[in-house]
LUMNU-608195 format. One record per residue (C-alpha): residue in three letters; chain; y, x negated, z negated. Coordinates in steps of 0.02 Angstrom, whole numbers. Example, Ala and Ser with C-alpha at 12.3 -4.5 7.8 and 13.67 -1.06 7.14 Angstrom:
REM residues 2
+-----+---+--------+--------+--------+
|   r | c |     yy |     xx |     zz |
+-----+---+--------+--------+--------+
| ALA | A |   -225 |   -615 |   -390 |
| SER | A |    -53 |   -684 |   -357 |
+-----+---+--------+--------+--------+
//
This chain:
REM residues 369
+-----+---+--------+--------+--------+
|   r | c |     yy |     xx |     zz |
+-----+---+--------+--------+--------+
| MET | A |  -2273 |    298 |   -665 |
| LYS | A |  -2429 |    190 |   -647 |
| ILE | A |  -2390 |    165 |   -462 |
| LEU | A |  -2209 |    122 |   -499 |
| LYS | A |  -2257 |      1 |   -638 |
| SER | A |  -2380 |    -85 |   -522 |
| LEU | A |  -2249 |   -104 |   -386 |
| ILE | A |  -2124 |   -175 |   -510 |
| LYS | A |  -2254 |   -298 |   -575 |
| LYS | A |  -2296 |   -350 |   -398 |
| GLU | A |  -2113 |   -382 |   -359 |
| PHE | A |  -2087 |   -488 |   -515 |
| LEU | A |  -2239 |   -592 |   -469 |
| GLN | A |  -2170 |   -609 |   -293 |
| ILE | A |  -2004 |   -673 |   -364 |
| ILE | A |  -2094 |   -802 |   -470 |
| ARG | A |  -2217 |   -862 |   -337 |
| ASP | A |  -2107 |   -858 |   -182 |
| PRO | A |  -1920 |   -886 |   -216 |
| SER | A |  -1816 |   -863 |    -60 |
| SER | A |  -1718 |  -1011 |      7 |
| ILE | A |  -1647 |   -989 |    182 |
| ILE | A |  -1554 |  -1124 |    280 |
| ILE | A |  -1426 |  -1056 |    401 |
| ALA | A |  -1405 |  -1161 |    557 |
| PHE | A |  -1284 |  -1065 |    668 |
| VAL | A |  -1211 |   -905 |    595 |
| LEU | A |  -1149 |   -982 |    432 |
| PRO | A |  -1042 |  -1116 |    517 |
| LEU | A |   -976 |   -989 |    641 |
| VAL | A |   -923 |   -863 |    511 |
| SER | A |   -851 |  -1001 |    401 |
| ILE | A |   -744 |  -1069 |    543 |
| LEU | A |   -679 |   -895 |    587 |
| ILE | A |   -632 |   -857 |    408 |
| TYR | A |   -547 |  -1026 |    382 |
| MET | A |   -454 |  -1006 |    545 |
| TYR | A |   -392 |   -826 |    531 |
| GLY | A |   -423 |   -767 |    352 |
| VAL | A |   -350 |   -906 |    245 |
| ASN | A |   -167 |   -958 |    233 |
| LEU | A |   -121 |  -1090 |    105 |
| ASP | A |     56 |  -1120 |    168 |
| SER | A |    143 |   -990 |     62 |
| VAL | A |    111 |   -842 |    -51 |
| LYS | A |    218 |   -687 |    -64 |
| VAL | A |    228 |   -633 |   -245 |
| THR | A |    289 |   -471 |   -322 |
| LEU | A |    415 |   -497 |   -463 |
| GLY | A |    495 |   -378 |   -585 |
| ILE | A |    682 |   -398 |   -617 |
| LYS | A |    773 |   -340 |   -774 |
| ASN | A |    961 |   -370 |   -777 |
| ASP | A |   1048 |   -354 |   -946 |
| ASP | A |   1212 |   -427 |   -883 |
| ALA | A |   1336 |   -294 |   -825 |
| ASN | A |   1441 |   -417 |   -726 |
| PRO | A |   1447 |   -360 |   -541 |
| GLU | A |   1427 |   -541 |   -485 |
| ILE | A |   1256 |   -550 |   -568 |
| ALA | A |   1200 |   -400 |   -466 |
| THR | A |   1206 |   -515 |   -315 |
| LEU | A |   1079 |   -628 |   -402 |
| VAL | A |    961 |   -480 |   -418 |
| LYS | A |    983 |   -445 |   -232 |
| SER | A |    946 |   -628 |   -193 |
| PHE | A |    769 |   -606 |   -256 |
| GLY | A |    744 |   -458 |   -140 |
| HIS | A |    810 |   -554 |     10 |
| SER | A |    683 |   -694 |     -7 |
| LYS | A |    537 |   -685 |    116 |
| TYR | A |    422 |   -752 |    -20 |
| VAL | A |    467 |   -624 |   -153 |
| LYS | A |    453 |   -436 |   -166 |
| SER | A |    564 |   -381 |   -310 |
| ILE | A |    553 |   -223 |   -416 |
| VAL | A |    694 |   -179 |   -536 |
| TYR | A |    644 |   -122 |   -711 |
| ASP | A |    749 |    -47 |   -851 |
| ASN | A |    648 |   -105 |  -1001 |
| GLU | A |    527 |   -244 |  -1048 |
| THR | A |    387 |   -124 |  -1094 |
| ASP | A |    371 |    -67 |   -913 |
| ILE | A |    368 |   -250 |   -860 |
| GLN | A |    231 |   -290 |   -985 |
| ASN | A |    125 |   -145 |   -926 |
| ALA | A |    152 |   -190 |   -743 |
| ILE | A |     95 |   -370 |   -770 |
| ALA | A |    -56 |   -313 |   -871 |
| ARG | A |   -108 |   -198 |   -727 |
| SER | A |    -76 |   -333 |   -596 |
| LYS | A |     59 |   -228 |   -511 |
| ILE | A |    176 |   -378 |   -522 |
| LYS | A |    137 |   -563 |   -541 |
| GLY | A |    290 |   -610 |   -643 |
| ALA | A |    460 |   -554 |   -704 |
| ILE | A |    639 |   -617 |   -717 |
| ILE | A |    745 |   -563 |   -864 |
| ILE | A |    933 |   -597 |   -853 |
| PRO | A |   1013 |   -596 |  -1027 |
| ASN | A |   1176 |   -504 |  -1063 |
| ASP | A |   1275 |   -665 |  -1090 |
| PHE | A |   1215 |   -747 |   -930 |
| SER | A |   1381 |   -736 |   -834 |
| THR | A |   1482 |   -781 |   -989 |
| LYS | A |   1390 |   -944 |  -1012 |
| LEU | A |   1405 |   -985 |   -827 |
| SER | A |   1594 |   -957 |   -836 |
| ARG | A |   1604 |  -1079 |   -981 |
| ALA | A |   1497 |  -1207 |   -888 |
| GLN | A |   1365 |  -1189 |  -1022 |
| SER | A |   1178 |  -1189 |   -999 |
| ALA | A |   1125 |  -1012 |   -951 |
| ASP | A |    949 |   -961 |   -995 |
| LEU | A |    849 |   -863 |   -866 |
| MET | A |    684 |   -799 |   -935 |
| ILE | A |    537 |   -813 |   -815 |
| ILE | A |    376 |   -723 |   -863 |
| THR | A |    220 |   -756 |   -762 |
| ASP | A |     36 |   -711 |   -765 |
| GLY | A |    -59 |   -871 |   -809 |
| SER | A |   -228 |   -797 |   -764 |
| GLU | A |   -191 |   -852 |   -585 |
| VAL | A |   -133 |  -1032 |   -599 |
| ASN | A |    -72 |  -1056 |   -419 |
| THR | A |     22 |   -891 |   -420 |
| ALA | A |    102 |   -936 |   -587 |
| ASN | A |    166 |  -1098 |   -512 |
| TYR | A |    235 |  -1004 |   -362 |
| VAL | A |    326 |   -882 |   -477 |
| GLN | A |    407 |  -1024 |   -572 |
| SER | A |    459 |  -1125 |   -419 |
| TYR | A |    519 |   -975 |   -317 |
| SER | A |    622 |   -905 |   -460 |
| THR | A |    705 |  -1071 |   -498 |
| SER | A |    742 |  -1105 |   -316 |
| ILE | A |    817 |   -932 |   -284 |
| ALA | A |    924 |   -940 |   -442 |
| ASN | A |    992 |  -1113 |   -400 |
| GLY | A |   1022 |  -1060 |   -220 |
| TRP | A |   1122 |   -910 |   -281 |
| LEU | A |   1222 |  -1020 |   -400 |
| ALA | A |   1270 |  -1140 |   -260 |
| GLY | A |   1349 |   -997 |   -162 |
| SER | A |   1427 |   -901 |   -306 |
| LYS | A |   1598 |   -918 |   -389 |
| TYR | A |   1517 |  -1002 |   -539 |
| LYS | A |   1483 |  -1162 |   -442 |
| THR | A |   1665 |  -1214 |   -473 |
| PHE | A |   1635 |  -1212 |   -660 |
| ALA | A |   1478 |  -1316 |   -654 |
| LYS | A |   1470 |  -1502 |   -620 |
| ALA | A |   1280 |  -1492 |   -621 |
| PRO | A |   1152 |  -1352 |   -611 |
| VAL | A |   1172 |  -1253 |   -770 |
| ILE | A |   1034 |  -1123 |   -749 |
| THR | A |    892 |  -1170 |   -864 |
| PRO | A |    730 |  -1072 |   -838 |
| GLU | A |    648 |  -1015 |   -998 |
| LEU | A |    465 |  -1001 |   -949 |
| ARG | A |    340 |   -884 |  -1031 |
| ILE | A |    159 |   -895 |   -971 |
| TRP | A |     48 |   -750 |  -1019 |
| TYR | A |   -143 |   -744 |  -1034 |
| ASN | A |   -171 |   -926 |   -984 |
| GLN | A |    -42 |  -1030 |  -1074 |
| ASP | A |   -121 |  -1196 |  -1026 |
| LEU | A |   -130 |  -1149 |   -840 |
| ASN | A |   -313 |  -1201 |   -843 |
| SER | A |   -386 |  -1149 |   -676 |
| HIS | A |   -563 |  -1143 |   -749 |
| TYR | A |   -511 |   -994 |   -855 |
| PHE | A |   -505 |   -883 |   -700 |
| ILE | A |   -619 |   -977 |   -580 |
| LEU | A |   -771 |   -972 |   -695 |
| PRO | A |   -766 |   -784 |   -729 |
| GLY | A |   -732 |   -751 |   -546 |
| SER | A |   -879 |   -860 |   -495 |
| ILE | A |   -995 |   -739 |   -585 |
| SER | A |   -966 |   -615 |   -445 |
| ILE | A |  -1023 |   -745 |   -318 |
| THR | A |  -1184 |   -776 |   -416 |
| MET | A |  -1220 |   -590 |   -427 |
| THR | A |  -1184 |   -571 |   -242 |
| LEU | A |  -1314 |   -706 |   -205 |
| ILE | A |  -1446 |   -617 |   -309 |
| GLY | A |  -1397 |   -441 |   -261 |
| ILE | A |  -1379 |   -462 |    -73 |
| LEU | A |  -1462 |   -622 |    -13 |
| LEU | A |  -1626 |   -601 |   -105 |
| THR | A |  -1647 |   -413 |    -84 |
| ALA | A |  -1605 |   -430 |    101 |
| LEU | A |  -1775 |   -513 |    121 |
| VAL | A |  -1893 |   -410 |     14 |
| VAL | A |  -1927 |   -260 |    128 |
| ALA | A |  -1924 |   -367 |    285 |
| ARG | A |  -2051 |   -483 |    204 |
| GLU | A |  -2167 |   -337 |    169 |
| TRP | A |  -2166 |   -287 |    353 |
| GLU | A |  -2186 |   -465 |    418 |
| ARG | A |  -2334 |   -506 |    305 |
| GLY | A |  -2422 |   -341 |    332 |
| THR | A |  -2420 |   -288 |    149 |
| MET | A |  -2316 |   -135 |    191 |
| GLU | A |  -2463 |    -63 |    288 |
| ALA | A |  -2571 |    -83 |    133 |
| LEU | A |  -2440 |      5 |     26 |
| LEU | A |  -2422 |    149 |    147 |
| SER | A |  -2610 |    178 |    146 |
| THR | A |  -2601 |    220 |    -40 |
| ARG | A |  -2524 |    369 |   -129 |
| VAL | A |  -2359 |    276 |   -151 |
| ARG | A |  -2204 |    382 |   -124 |
| ARG | A |  -2041 |    331 |    -43 |
| ILE | A |  -1948 |    338 |   -209 |
| ASP | A |  -2081 |    223 |   -285 |
| ILE | A |  -2049 |     92 |   -152 |
| VAL | A |  -1861 |    104 |   -171 |
| LEU | A |  -1862 |     94 |   -361 |
| GLY | A |  -1994 |    -42 |   -353 |
| LYS | A |  -1868 |   -149 |   -258 |
| TYR | A |  -1714 |    -99 |   -358 |
| ILE | A |  -1776 |   -122 |   -535 |
| PRO | A |  -1843 |   -302 |   -531 |
| TYR | A |  -1688 |   -372 |   -447 |
| PHE | A |  -1575 |   -268 |   -558 |
| VAL | A |  -1658 |   -347 |   -710 |
| LEU | A |  -1646 |   -519 |   -632 |
| GLY | A |  -1462 |   -492 |   -592 |
| MET | A |  -1417 |   -432 |   -766 |
| LEU | A |  -1507 |   -580 |   -844 |
| SER | A |  -1407 |   -693 |   -731 |
| MET | A |  -1249 |   -602 |   -783 |
| MET | A |  -1287 |   -629 |   -967 |
| PHE | A |  -1326 |   -812 |   -937 |
| ASN | A |  -1163 |   -840 |   -842 |
| VAL | A |  -1059 |   -754 |   -974 |
| PHE | A |  -1145 |   -860 |  -1106 |
| LEU | A |  -1101 |  -1018 |  -1011 |
| CYS | A |   -920 |   -964 |   -988 |
| VAL | A |   -886 |   -907 |  -1165 |
| VAL | A |   -998 |  -1020 |  -1271 |
| ILE | A |  -1022 |  -1179 |  -1171 |
| PHE | A |   -858 |  -1194 |  -1075 |
| ARG | A |   -749 |  -1104 |  -1204 |
| VAL | A |   -667 |   -985 |  -1083 |
| PRO | A |   -564 |   -859 |  -1184 |
| PHE | A |   -634 |   -683 |  -1182 |
| ARG | A |   -514 |   -546 |  -1238 |
| GLY | A |   -608 |   -392 |  -1176 |
| ASN | A |   -758 |   -290 |  -1229 |
| PHE | A |   -935 |   -349 |  -1191 |
| LEU | A |  -1004 |   -172 |  -1176 |
| ILE | A |   -873 |   -128 |  -1044 |
| LEU | A |   -902 |   -294 |   -957 |
| PHE | A |  -1089 |   -269 |   -937 |
| SER | A |  -1071 |    -84 |   -894 |
| VAL | A |   -957 |   -119 |   -745 |
| SER | A |  -1065 |   -270 |   -701 |
| ALA | A |  -1215 |   -154 |   -690 |
| LEU | A |  -1123 |    -43 |   -567 |
| PHE | A |  -1073 |   -194 |   -465 |
| LEU | A |  -1252 |   -258 |   -459 |
| PHE | A |  -1316 |    -85 |   -415 |
| THR | A |  -1197 |    -84 |   -266 |
| LEU | A |  -1251 |   -258 |   -208 |
| LEU | A |  -1435 |   -211 |   -216 |
| GLY | A |  -1396 |    -65 |   -102 |
| VAL | A |  -1311 |   -181 |     24 |
| GLY | A |  -1457 |   -303 |     27 |
| LEU | A |  -1594 |   -173 |     34 |
| THR | A |  -1504 |    -75 |    170 |
| ILE | A |  -1499 |   -233 |    276 |
| SER | A |  -1681 |   -273 |    240 |
| SER | A |  -1750 |    -99 |    273 |
| LYS | A |  -1650 |    -80 |    432 |
| LEU | A |  -1687 |   -248 |    514 |
| LYS | A |  -1867 |   -282 |    455 |
| ASN | A |  -1847 |   -466 |    500 |
| GLN | A |  -1818 |   -599 |    367 |
| PHE | A |  -1722 |   -721 |    474 |
| LEU | A |  -1608 |   -591 |    550 |
| ALA | A |  -1582 |   -508 |    380 |
| SER | A |  -1531 |   -674 |    304 |
| GLN | A |  -1404 |   -706 |    442 |
| VAL | A |  -1325 |   -535 |    422 |
| SER | A |  -1323 |   -543 |    232 |
| LEU | A |  -1236 |   -711 |    232 |
| GLY | A |  -1112 |   -653 |    363 |
| ILE | A |  -1061 |   -490 |    277 |
| GLY | A |  -1106 |   -531 |     97 |
| PHE | A |  -1092 |   -706 |     28 |
| LEU | A |   -955 |   -781 |    136 |
| PRO | A |   -833 |   -635 |    117 |
| ALA | A |   -868 |   -634 |    -70 |
| LEU | A |   -823 |   -818 |    -80 |
| LEU | A |   -674 |   -825 |     37 |
| LEU | A |   -601 |   -649 |     51 |
| SER | A |   -619 |   -580 |   -125 |
| GLY | A |   -462 |   -662 |   -196 |
| LEU | A |   -557 |   -790 |   -300 |
| MET | A |   -514 |   -943 |   -197 |
| TYR | A |   -366 |   -885 |    -94 |
| PRO | A |   -231 |   -753 |   -127 |
| ILE | A |   -265 |   -595 |    -28 |
| ASN | A |    -81 |   -562 |      6 |
| SER | A |    -67 |   -725 |    103 |
| MET | A |   -197 |   -666 |    230 |
| PRO | A |   -159 |   -573 |    392 |
| LYS | A |   -145 |   -385 |    374 |
| VAL | A |   -313 |   -350 |    457 |
| PHE | A |   -404 |   -459 |    330 |
| GLN | A |   -309 |   -378 |    187 |
| ILE | A |   -374 |   -209 |    246 |
| LEU | A |   -550 |   -281 |    264 |
| THR | A |   -550 |   -342 |     83 |
| GLY | A |   -523 |   -162 |     28 |
| ILE | A |   -706 |   -119 |     64 |
| LEU | A |   -781 |   -276 |    -16 |
| PRO | A |   -858 |   -243 |   -188 |
| PRO | A |   -828 |   -423 |   -250 |
| ARG | A |   -641 |   -399 |   -233 |
| TYR | A |   -643 |   -257 |   -359 |
| PHE | A |   -762 |   -344 |   -478 |
| ILE | A |   -661 |   -506 |   -478 |
| THR | A |   -503 |   -407 |   -519 |
| PHE | A |   -596 |   -323 |   -662 |
| ILE | A |   -684 |   -475 |   -735 |
| GLU | A |   -530 |   -587 |   -730 |
| SER | A |   -430 |   -450 |   -816 |
| GLU | A |   -568 |   -426 |   -945 |
| PHE | A |   -572 |   -612 |   -986 |
| MET | A |   -387 |   -652 |   -978 |
| ALA | A |   -292 |   -494 |  -1030 |
| GLY | A |   -424 |   -387 |  -1116 |
| THR | A |   -479 |   -212 |  -1070 |
| VAL | A |   -353 |   -126 |   -957 |
| TRP | A |   -421 |     50 |   -935 |
| GLU | A |   -333 |     82 |   -771 |
| ILE | A |   -420 |    -68 |   -692 |
| VAL | A |   -587 |    -23 |   -772 |
| PHE | A |   -578 |    157 |   -709 |
| ILE | A |   -530 |    112 |   -529 |
| ASN | A |   -668 |    -18 |   -514 |
| ALA | A |   -801 |     90 |   -597 |
| VAL | A |   -765 |    240 |   -484 |
| PHE | A |   -765 |    136 |   -325 |
| LEU | A |   -926 |     44 |   -368 |
| SER | A |  -1014 |    204 |   -426 |
| VAL | A |   -975 |    299 |   -267 |
| LEU | A |  -1018 |    154 |   -152 |
| GLY | A |  -1176 |    116 |   -250 |
| MET | A |  -1241 |    294 |   -236 |
| LEU | A |  -1203 |    301 |    -50 |
| LEU | A |  -1298 |    140 |    -23 |
| PHE | A |  -1444 |    201 |   -130 |
| LEU | A |  -1458 |    355 |    -19 |
| ALA | A |  -1449 |    243 |    135 |
| VAL | A |  -1591 |    135 |     69 |
| TYR | A |  -1696 |    289 |     30 |
| LYS | A |  -1665 |    363 |    201 |
| ASN | A |  -1703 |    201 |    295 |
| THR | A |  -1865 |    163 |    202 |
| ASP | A |  -2000 |    203 |    330 |
| MET | A |  -2159 |    286 |    270 |
| ARG | A |  -2245 |    283 |    441 |
| LEU | A |  -2306 |    133 |    542 |
| VAL | A |  -2257 |    214 |    706 |
| LYS | A |  -2111 |    333 |    731 |
+-----+---+--------+--------+--------+
//
């Protein structure tokens, strides 16, 4: 333990005395252009909506089918509102349409017919899409139905319900999501340099000449940056909740537990890069290319994943920030949803352990192989 404590102390002193700040001249612009060109689509978003029809009139069934025929909407029919509520809470659908039982009767009388639209306000842009798509589809159906002869003007009046983010304040989901970007910077970009720096400066030779073990070196790199990352996590949560008044409806213990798993995974990514490449400049290029930029642009924080090409949607499935952003936005906006917590925790735990083993295996204990 004396050796391990000394290594941890050395690493903390290194963090204080020599903070890493790398300027990317070529790879960063290249990766950024590729992602903006092929990975981001702001033209339209396909949303998944739940439909509940309480009106038994056969003509209204065509309205339900109209939602399924839209290229911007994937519709799922539900029988009760409880299933809809659970589906929105688990992010299986982004909104819901509820058709009341007197909908066709009011249309026949040329009265204002209420159509309830429920949307998830934790994603402001998606909530706006849900509202506009639903209204457009309903009015388009009305114009081609038999009820248009009864109406001198559009008589469908959307009754909007916004859940989780009633004010549609984009900061309420951007700020929690940005925490994952900060942790990615600390977990990948900084740790991608530490082992490479030891080899470049010759201090690794001095370490290997002592009785230090491989596990001591690995833990000596993990622990300081894990502490640094968790302190950053606490600071960011403090800013979000206390300073910027972002609503928090979850559990802080669960939040920091899953955050620890996420940081543990990121440390493995950075240290794997550093121990494999042994060159600070090259390690920084690779870490920015496969770490920070995908976390910023392909995690779902800035742009909806379902608007990206299929190949990029598949790629996001292996990015840890995607799972953490889903978890942390749910924890802030909707509260603790155990299904989301479990899926994220299992994925991050498995990936984190695999990366830890990779770091351990790739940590050289000999100067010459």
